[in-house]
N, C-alpha and C positions, 0 to 999 in steps of 0.2 A: 815747660812749653817748648823751649828751644830743642830739646831732645826729641820730642814727638814730631815736630816739623822736619827736623834734619833726618830722622830715621825714615820717615815716609818718602822724602825726596831721594835718599840713597837707595832704598829698596826699588823704587820705580826706575831710577836711572840704571841701576845694575841690571835689572830685568831687561830693560830695553837694549843695553849693550850686549847682554848674553844672547838674546834671541837673534839679533842680526845687526849688521852695520847700516841698515837702511835708515835714512833720515826720517821716514814716515814713522818708523817704530820709535825712534827717539821722541818725536813729537807726541805720539800716542802715550808713551810711558810718562813723559813729563806732564801731559794734561791729566792723566789718571791720578798722578800724585797730587797735582794742584786741586783737582776736583775733590779728592779725599780730604785734603787740608781744609778747603772751604766749607765742606759739609760736616766734618768731624772734629776739626781743631779750632776753627775760628769761633764757633759758639762758646767753647770753654775759655777762650782768650778774652772775649768781651764780657764774660762772667767773672773775670778776675777783678780784684779791687786794689791791685798793686801797680800803680802807674810806672814806677821805676823799673819793675821787671819787664813790663811791656816795652818801655823805651829802650832798655839795653838789648832786649831780644830783637826789636826792630832794627837796631843799628847793626847787630852782628849777623842777622839772617838775611837782610835785604839783598846783599850781593848774590847770594846763592839763589834766591827766588828770581831775581832779575836775569840771572844766567839762563834760565829756562827759555827765555825769549829766543835765544840763539838756536834752540831746538824746534822752534815754531810753536811753542806753547803760549797760552794767554794767562799771564799771572796777575792781571790787573787788580782783581778784587783783593787778593792777599797782599799785593804790593802797596795798594792804597792804605790798608790798615797798618802795615809795617812802616811805611813812610811817615804816617801820622804819629806812630809811636816813637820813631827815631827822632822826629822833630821835637818831641817833648824833652829829650836829653839836651838838645842844642838850646832850647828855650831856657831850661834850667841853668845852664852854664852862662848864658847871656844875662839872666837875672842876677846870678852871683856877682858878675862883673859890674852890673848896674848898681847893686847895693854897695859894692866897694867904692864905686865912683861917688855915690851920694855921701858915704861916710868921709871919704877923703876931701870932698868939696866942703863939707861942714867944718872939717879940721884945718882947712886952708892949705892942704897938701897938694899943690898944683900938679906936680909931675905924676903923683900917684893917681890923681883924678883923671888926668889926660890918658894915662896908660890904661886904666880900667875902662874908660869910655871907648878907646880904640878896640879893646878886646870885646866889649859888649857889642859893638857894631859888627865885628867879624862873626861872632856866634849868632847874632840875629840874622845875618846873611845866610849862614848855614841852615838855620831853621827855615827861613823863607825858601831857600833852594829846594829843600826836601818837600816842603808843603806844596810848592809850585809843581814839582815833579809829580806828586800825588794827584793834584788837580788835572794836570795835562793828560796823564794816563787815564784817569776817570773820564775826562771830557771826550777823549778820542774813542774810547770803547763805547760809551753810552750813545754818542752821536752816530757811530757806525752801526751798532747793533739795533738801536731803536729808531734809526732814520729820523732823528730830530735835531734841532739846534738848541743847545742848553739855554735856558732863559726865555725861549720863545715857544716851545711846545713841551708838554709833559710826557715822559716815557710811560709805557704801560708796564709797570713793575709788578710781578706776581709774587715774589718771595720777600720775606722780611729781610733776608740778607742783602738782596739787591737794594732795597729801600735804605737799609742802614749804611751801605757803602755809598749810596747817593748822598745821604746826609753828610757822611764823613768827607767825601770828595768836595762837596760844596763848602763846608766849613774850612777845609784845608786851603781852598782857593782864597777865602777871605783872610785867613791867618797869614797866608803868603804875602798878601798885600800889606797887612799891618806890620809884619816883621821886616819887609823890604823898606818900609818907611823908616823903621827904627835903624836900619843899616844905612840910611841915607841913599837908597836907590841902588845898592850894590848889585842886586839881582835883576833889576829892571822888570819887575812883575807888572803886567798891564793893570792899570787902576780900574779899568772898566769891568774887571772880574766882579767887583763889588755889586755893580748893577745887575750882572747876570745872576749872582747868588740871590739877590733880593727877589728877583722875579722867579727864579727856580725853586725857591723855598715854598712857593704856593703849591707845588706838586706833591708835597708831603702832608700826611694827616697830622695836624697839630696835636691832636689828642694822643695819637699813637706814639708820637715822638716827644712826649713830655713837655710840650710848650716850646720846644727849641726852635722850630721853624718860624713862629711869630716873633720870638725873642730876637732871632738873628735879623729878621726883616726890620724890626724896630730899631735895632742897633745901627743898621745901615742908614736908616732915616736920620739918625743923629750924626753919623760919621761922613756921609756923602752929601755935599751941598746940593740942595734942591730936591733930594730924594724924599723928604718928608712932607712936601707940599700936598695938601688935601688928604693927608693920612691922620689916623688917630694920634693922640699924645703918645710919643714913643716910650717914655719912661713908665707911664701907666700901663702900657701894653706889656712892657718887660716885667713889671711887678706882677701883673696878672699871670704872666707865663711862669713866674717862679712858684706861684701858688699851685698851678697845674702840675709843675714838675714835682712838687712835694707830694701831691696826691698820687702821682704815678711812680714815685720812688726814684727819680733821676733828676739831679740838680744841675744839669748842664746849662739851663737857662739862667741860673744864678750867676754863673761865670760870665755869660754874655751881658747881663745887667751890670755886673761889676766892671767889665772892660769898657762898656759905654760910659758909665759914670766916671771912671778914671779919665777917659778922654776929654771930658768936660772940665776937669780940674776943680769941680765944685765939691767942697767938703760935705755939704748936706747930702748930696747924691751918693758920694763914695761911702759915707758912713751908713746910709740906709741900705745900700747894696751889701756891705759887709755884715750889717746886723741881720739882714734877711737870711743870709746863709748861716750866720752864727746861731740864730734862734732855732733854725731847723736842726742843727747839731745838738743844741741843748735839749731839744725835745726828742732826741733819739729817733728821728724820722726813719721808718722802715725803707730799706733800699730794695729796688727791683732786682731780684736775684739773677735775672737773665742779662742785665745791663749794668752790672756793678762797675765795669771799667769806665763807662761814660759818666756815671755819678762821681767816681773817683777823679776823673779828669776835671770835672767841674770844680770839685773841692780843691784840687791841686792848683788850678788857675786862680781861684779866689784867694787861697793862701798866699800866692805870689803877689797878688795885688795888695793884700793886707801888709805883707812884709815891706813892699815898696813904699806904701803910704806911711807906715810907722818909721821906717828908716829915714825918709825924707824929712819928717817932722822931729824925730827924736834921736836919730843916729843908731837906732836898734830895731831889730825885727819885731813883729807883733808878738806879744806874750800869749800865753795859752788862752786868755779871755779877750785877746786884742781885737776881736771882730765885734764884740758887743759892748766893750768899755774902752774909752780912749783916754790918752794921757792928760788931757785938760779937764777931765771930770774928777770931781773930788773923791770919788770912790776908788780911783785908780792910783796905785803907788808904783811909780816907774823907777824908784831908786834901786840900786843894786845891793843885794845882801850876799855876803860870802857864803852863808849857810845854804842859800837858794842855789848858788852855783855848784855846790858840792852834792846836792841831793839829786 
């Protein structure tokens, strides 16, 4: 994937510089390359099921994509996708430090716990900064091109790509808020983005996007004080969204449900969210081939929540069946066997 994007950018830029030194040609060449990438490279990217590949590619390619702005090109759509992918890397690193913090805390290792917590906050800030940048680029372009105010009017989006970037931009804004809270406000992301996202999700077809719009709205009803007044039961709404996601072959709504459940700290909700995803895995749910990346992102986020939950309670990550069976259930053996470690 990195090679395809890089080659298309190099070809276009080389052509532009060969033709003339005129800035208009630079702009045209860069826009041609970006348009090619949006139409021919982005669809295969979101059909990948490897979140690590996307996160690494996003981190390495984003500077080159952003550089096209100096040529007058508009890289927003591709940049939003790459920022979202790059933020996954930062979130993963933050999670690793959080798990280290939990283990050190359980063991009474104060200095190690403090050090891990500091590192977690730093990486949460990096994730938030990338997600907020994605949201800001998306917001500026959509409000300029569609002459609307996000959260107040709905843009008339004609292509699935535009709708997908709209979803990704909105979700990035919400994630930026959440990660900024984890970093203790290091990025200073405006909290009112959550309300904008809640209203803006009404602009997407809930069926087309696998139940994710309603799941996100319901999660905000839980997370944002007063947002749920007069609304349906948020957790039932999210549970219904997971069923729709399974029918459509994308389990992003499962991650939203798990994140909201985690925020409450209630074991019954957390376990139900994990079991809901775990059962879909056990049943070998068919994945939508066009949107494997979004399904993989959902699974990746749920796995992180499971690892955090298990580490907090047992000092270890979730085992292979750790989403459907838990340590305090008689059928689960959490003891360590040397043979298991060697296999």
